[in-house]
MARTOR-446870 format. One record per atom (N, C-alpha, C): x, y, z. Coordinates in steps of 0.1 Angstrom, whole numbers, plus 5000, padded with zeros to 4 digits. Each point is the difference from the previous one (the first is absolute). Example, Ala and Ser with C-alpha at 12.3 -4.5 7.8 and 13.67 -1.06 7.14 Angstrom:
2
513249435078
499150125000
500950125000
499650114993
500950115000
499250115008
# end
This chain:
234
500849885000
499250125000
500950125000
499750104991
500850125000
499650095012
501050085005
499750085011
499050114997
499250045010
499050104997
500750144998
499450084992
500650134997
500150085013
501150065002
500350085012
500449925012
500249874999
500349925011
501550025004
500250035013
501450025004
500649865003
501049974992
500749875002
501550025004
500350115006
501450035003
500449925012
499149935007
500449925011
500349864997
500049964987
500249864997
501249994990
500649884999
501149984991
499849864994
500449994987
499949884993
501349954995
500249875002
501349944995
499749854997
500549964988
499849864996
501449944998
500549945010
501449954999
500249894990
498949924998
500149894990
500250064986
499250104997
500250064986
501450074999
500550065011
501350064999
501149904999
499849885005
501049904998
500049934986
498850034993
499949934987
500350094989
499650135001
500250104989
500950115004
500750064991
500850125004
499150125001
500350095008
499250125002
500750124992
499550024988
500550114991
498850074994
500350104991
499050084995
499149934991
500349884994
499249934992
498949915007
500449965012
499149915007
499550065013
500450135003
499550065013
498550025000
499450034988
498650025001
499249875002
500549894995
499449875003
500049975015
501150045006
500149985015
499150095007
499950124995
499150105007
498549954999
499749944989
498649954997
499649905010
500949935007
499749905010
499550065013
500350135002
499850065013
498550055001
499650035012
498650055002
499950154996
501150064997
499950144995
499650014985
500049894993
499750004986
498550024997
499750094991
498650024996
499849934986
499249895001
499849924988
499250064989
499450125003
499250074990
500950104992
501350005002
500850104994
500349974985
500550104993
500349984986
501249904998
500949995010
501149914998
499549855000
498949975007
499549875000
499449964986
499450104994
499549984986
501149974990
501150065002
501249974991
500549865003
500049965013
500549875003
499149894994
498750035000
499149904994
500249994985
500550104994
500350004985
501549964997
500749955010
501449964999
500950114996
499750125005
500850124997
500650045014
501350044999
500650045013
499250115007
499749985013
499150095007
500550145002
501350024998
500650135002
500350074986
499449954990
500350064986
499350134999
500850115000
499450135000
499350044987
500449934989
499450034987
498649965000
499649905007
498649955001
499350075011
500650025011
499450065011
499650154997
500750074993
499750144997
498850014991
499549894994
498850014991
498849965008
500149975013
498949955008
499750115010
498849985007
499650095010
499649915012
500250065012
499749935013
501249995008
499949915010
501149985010
501149914994
501250035002
501149924996
501250025009
501049914999
501250005008
501250034990
500950085005
501250034992
501249995009
501149954994
501349995008
500750134999
500250075011
500650135000
501550005003
500449925010
501450005003
500549855002
501249984996
500549865001
501550015005
500349925010
501449975005
500149855002
500249934988
500149865001
501249955009
499749895007
498849935002
499350045013
500450115006
499650035014
498750095000
499950104992
498850095001
499350024987
498749995001
499150034988
498850095005
499850104994
498950095003
498950004990
498849965004
498949994990
498950105005
499550084990
499050105003
498749964993
498950025007
498749984995
499450134996
499650014987
499550134995
498649984993
499350114999
498849994992
500250084987
499949934989
500350064987
498750054993
500050134997
498850064993
500350024985
501250014997
500450024985
501449964999
500549994988
501449964998
501050095007
499750135002
500950095007
499650035015
498849975004
499650045013
499849885009
500750005011
499949895010
499950075014
499349935009
499950055014
500549905010
501050035008
500649915009
499049965011
499949875004
499149955010
500849955012
500849894997
500749945011
501449964995
500949975010
501349964996
500449885009
500749904993
500449885007
501549994997
500749935009
501449974998
500349865005
500949944992
500549865003
501450025005
500349975012
501350015006
500549865004
501049964993
500649875002
499049895001
499050004991
499049894998
498850035009
499950105008
498850025008
499350124994
498749994999
499250104994
499250085010
500150134999
499350095010
499250114992
499050055007
499350124994
500650125007
500450104992
500650125006
498950085006
500250065011
499050085007
499850144992
498850065002
499850134994
500950105008
500350114992
500950105006
499350075012
498750024999
499350065011
500049915013
499949874997
500049915012
501450005006
501150014992
501350005005
500250135009
499550124995
500150125008
499249995013
498849944999
499249995012
500649915010
500649894996
500749915009
501250065006
500850074992
501250075006
499650115010
499050084996
499650115009
499449945013
499249904998
499449945013
501149945009
501049944994
501149955008
500850115006
500350114993
500750115006
499250065011
498750024998
499250055011
500049915012
500049874998
500049915012
501350025007
501250004993
501350015007
500150145007
499550114993
500150135007
499150005012
498849955000
499249995011
500649935012
500649884996
500749925010
501250085006
500750074992
501250085005
499550115009
498950074997
499550115008
499549945014
499449884999
499549945013
501249975009
501049944994
501249975008
500650135006
500150104992
500650135004
499250065011
498649994999
499250065010
500149935013
500149865000
500149935012
501450035007
501050014992
501350045006
500050145006
499350094993
500050145006
499250005013
498949925000
499349995013
500849955011
500849904997
500949945011
501050105004
500650084990
501050105003
499450115009
498750044996
499450115008
499749955014
499649875002
499749955013
501349995008
501149964994
501350005007
500450145004
499850104991
500450145003
499250055012
498649975000
499250055011
500549945013
500349875000
500549935012
501350075004
500950034991
501350065003
499850145006
499050084994
499850135005
499450005014
499149905003
499449995013
501149965010
500949914996
501049965009
501050115003
500350084989
501050115002
499450115008
498650024998
499450115009
500049965014
499749875003
500049965014
501550015006
501049964992
501350015005
500450155001
499550094992
500350145001
499450065013
498849965003
499450055012
500849955013
500449885000
500849955011
501350075000
500650024988
501350075000
499950145005
498950074996
499850145005
499850015015
499349905005
499849995015
501449985007
500849924994
501349975006
500950134999
500050074989
500850124998
499550115010
498750015002
499550105009
500549985014
500049875005
500549975013
501550035001
500749974990
501550025000
500350155000
499150084993
500250145000
499950065013
498949965008
499950055013
501149965009
500649884998
501149965009
501250084997
500350034987
501150084996
499950155006
498850054999
499750145005
500350005015
499649905008
500249995014
501550005003
500849924992
501449995003
500750144997
499650064989
500650134997
499750115010
498849995005
499650105011
500849985013
500249875004
500849985012
501450044998
500649974988
501450044998
500150165000
499050074994
500150145000
500050065014
499249935009
500050055014
501349985007
500749894997
501349975006
501150084995
500050044988
501150074994
500050155004
501250075002
500050145004
499550094989
499750125003
499550094990
501050034990
499650044988
500950024989
500750135002
501450014997
500750135003
499650114990
500350125004
499650124992
500950004987
499550054990
500750014987
501250095001
501249974993
501250095001
499750144995
500750105005
499850144994
500550014986
499550104993
500450024987
501450054999
500849984991
501450054999
500050154999
501150065003
500250145000
499950064986
499250104998
499750064987
498949944992
499349905006
498949944992
498750055006
499150044992
498750045004
499049904995
499149965009
499049904996
499150064989
499449924992
499150054989
498750055007
499650124995
498850065005
498849944995
498950035006
498749954995
499650064987
498949964994
499650054987
499750155001
499250035011
499650145001
501250105002
501049955009
501150085003
500950014988
500149894992
500950004988
499450094990
498750004998
499450104991
500250145003
500050035013
500250145005
501450044997
501049915004
501450034998
500450024985
499349914992
500350014985
499650144995
498850055005
499550134995
500950115005
500649995012
500850105005
501450004994
500749895000
501349984995
500149884990
499750024987
500049884992
501349954996
501150085002
501349954997
500649915010
499750035013
500649925011
499249885003
500449894995
499349875003
501049905006
499649955011
500949915007
499949864994
501049925001
499949864995
499049925008
499449914993
499049915006
500549865002
501349974997
500549875002
500549995014
499649885006
500549985014
501449965000
500950085006
501549975000
500349885009
499149965008
500349885009
500149884991
499349994990
500049894991
501450004992
500849905001
501349994994
499849994985
500350104993
499950004985
501449994994
501149985007
501349994995
500750145000
501350015000
500750135001
499750094988
499949944988
499850084989
498650064999
499049935006
498650054999
499650075013
500850015010
499650065012
500050154999
498950065006
499850154999
501150075008
500550114995
501050085006
499550145005
500250035012
499550135006
501250085003
499950134996
501150105003
499550105010
# end
């Protein structure tokens, strides 16, 4: 029985090992081998040529007929043969219907390009969805671990702050007791002869208005700046 029109037979494979052991698989006998498979349509024009003892792939006769026919499109003997099923409307006009290929003696129906794209896109969507699910689960685990770490660190920080506060009180108490035991700080040494301490801002402004040329140095001579940089007074 020929396959029904539009039947998807991409899930099956045909192979006749007895025929392959008996006859060589070449361009002259490949159609006879293909005619044994369930992919073959017995109502095609090629079958009419076979019944008339004409080679079924003779293009000179097929071009004069109309209807469904098979043609051999690509050949790589003895491994690969590509057979196309077309609908012929005129000697010049044909419409492609299905494609079959024989690979090392096994016959397959080639899938439609739209089915190939749909299968590839569906597989890609599946793997992407699975990857996003794994990433989301890992991010949830990381977030849970971070929250636990933050809670632990906050508890440790509170305990640490409490310990630091007690230690601060203890240090203040020690410093206060030492300050009571130590003698009072000595008075600062007098300024050297000829040095006038810097005046306040108000006094300085008054002196500048009265005598702008006479300005005393503002560098403290007590700080050792070296003999070459030390201020000289006459």
